[in-house]
C-alpha positions as CSV (number, residue, x, y, z in Angstrom):
1,M,-18.1,-2.9,-21.4
2,D,-15.6,-5.4,-20.4
3,T,-15.9,-7.6,-17.4
4,E,-13.3,-5.8,-15.2
5,A,-15.0,-2.4,-15.9
6,A,-18.5,-3.8,-15.4
7,T,-17.5,-5.2,-12.0
8,S,-15.8,-2.0,-10.8
9,Y,-18.9,0.0,-12.1
10,R,-21.2,-2.3,-10.1
11,H,-19.1,-1.8,-6.9
12,G,-19.0,1.9,-7.1
13,P,-16.1,4.1,-5.9
14,A,-14.5,1.2,-3.8
15,G,-14.4,-1.1,-6.7
16,R,-12.7,1.4,-9.0
17,A,-10.2,2.4,-6.2
18,I,-9.2,-1.2,-5.9
19,R,-9.1,-1.8,-9.5
20,E,-6.9,1.3,-10.1
21,L,-4.6,0.8,-7.0
22,P,-1.3,1.9,-8.2
23,P,1.5,-0.6,-7.5
24,A,3.5,2.1,-5.7
25,A,0.8,2.7,-3.2
26,F,2.8,1.1,-0.4
27,A,5.3,4.1,-0.7
28,F,3.0,5.7,1.8
29,V,3.7,2.9,4.3
30,M,7.4,3.1,3.6
31,A,7.5,7.1,4.0
32,T,5.3,7.1,7.1
33,G,7.4,4.3,8.7
34,I,10.7,6.2,8.0
35,I,9.5,9.4,9.5
36,S,8.2,7.5,12.5
37,A,11.6,5.9,13.0
38,G,13.3,9.4,12.7
39,A,10.8,10.7,15.2
40,R,11.6,8.0,17.5
41,A,15.3,8.7,17.2
42,L,15.2,12.5,17.3
43,G,11.7,13.8,17.9
44,P,8.8,13.6,20.3
45,A,7.8,10.0,21.2
46,W,4.1,10.8,20.7
47,L,4.6,11.7,17.1
48,S,6.5,8.5,16.5
49,R,3.8,6.3,17.9
50,L,1.1,8.3,16.1
51,L,2.9,7.8,12.7
52,L,3.5,4.2,13.6
53,A,-0.2,3.7,14.1
54,V,-0.9,5.5,10.8
55,A,1.7,3.4,8.8
56,T,0.3,0.1,10.4
57,A,-3.4,1.1,9.4
58,G,-2.3,2.1,6.0
59,F,-0.4,-1.1,5.6
60,L,-3.5,-3.2,6.6
61,V,-5.9,-1.1,4.4
62,L,-3.5,-1.4,1.4
63,A,-2.7,-5.1,2.0
64,A,-6.5,-5.9,1.9
65,M,-6.9,-3.8,-1.3
66,L,-4.0,-5.4,-3.0
67,T,-5.3,-8.9,-2.1
68,I,-8.7,-8.2,-3.4
69,R,-7.3,-6.6,-6.6
70,L,-5.2,-9.8,-7.2
71,V,-8.3,-12.0,-6.7
72,R,-11.0,-9.7,-8.4
73,F,-8.8,-8.0,-11.1
74,P,-5.8,-10.3,-11.9
75,A,-5.6,-9.2,-15.4
76,R,-5.1,-5.6,-14.3
77,A,-2.5,-6.5,-11.7
78,L,-0.6,-8.6,-14.3
79,A,-0.8,-5.8,-16.9
80,D,1.0,-3.6,-14.2
81,L,3.5,-6.2,-13.5
82,R,4.4,-6.4,-17.3
83,S,4.6,-2.6,-17.7
84,P,8.0,-1.1,-17.4
85,D,6.4,2.1,-16.0
86,Q,4.5,0.3,-13.3
87,T,6.5,-2.8,-12.3
88,F,9.0,-1.2,-10.1
89,G,6.2,0.2,-7.9
90,Y,5.7,-3.3,-6.7
91,F,9.0,-3.0,-4.9
92,T,7.3,-0.6,-2.5
93,V,5.2,-3.5,-1.1
94,V,8.6,-5.1,0.0
95,A,10.1,-1.9,1.3
96,G,7.0,-0.9,3.1
97,I,6.8,-4.2,4.9
98,D,10.6,-3.9,5.7
99,V,10.4,-0.4,7.1
100,L,7.3,-1.2,9.1
101,G,8.8,-4.4,10.5
102,V,12.0,-2.6,11.6
103,R,9.9,0.1,13.2
104,L,7.6,-2.5,15.0
105,G,10.8,-4.2,16.2
106,R,11.7,-1.1,18.1
107,V,8.4,-0.3,19.9
């Protein structure tokens, strides 16, 4: 068993979730932020605030997971960065931060 697999096995489901975190996971933050902004403009304010809270919480959890993944499983993260099928998923990090920032700017 390689070192990364042994580490994720020792840390149980949380370790495996962090090791296997897809680069495009921040699409959740991006999409939730977009719907929150739409609800702010057109829909009920309570829904917009709820979705903003969900997007913010999702961002914080995913940012922590990505940071841990970069520290604990750098080879895995680098492999995703080098993979043509996975690398564009990292753009969702930037897009999610942008959408969330724009939405937070209009609280």
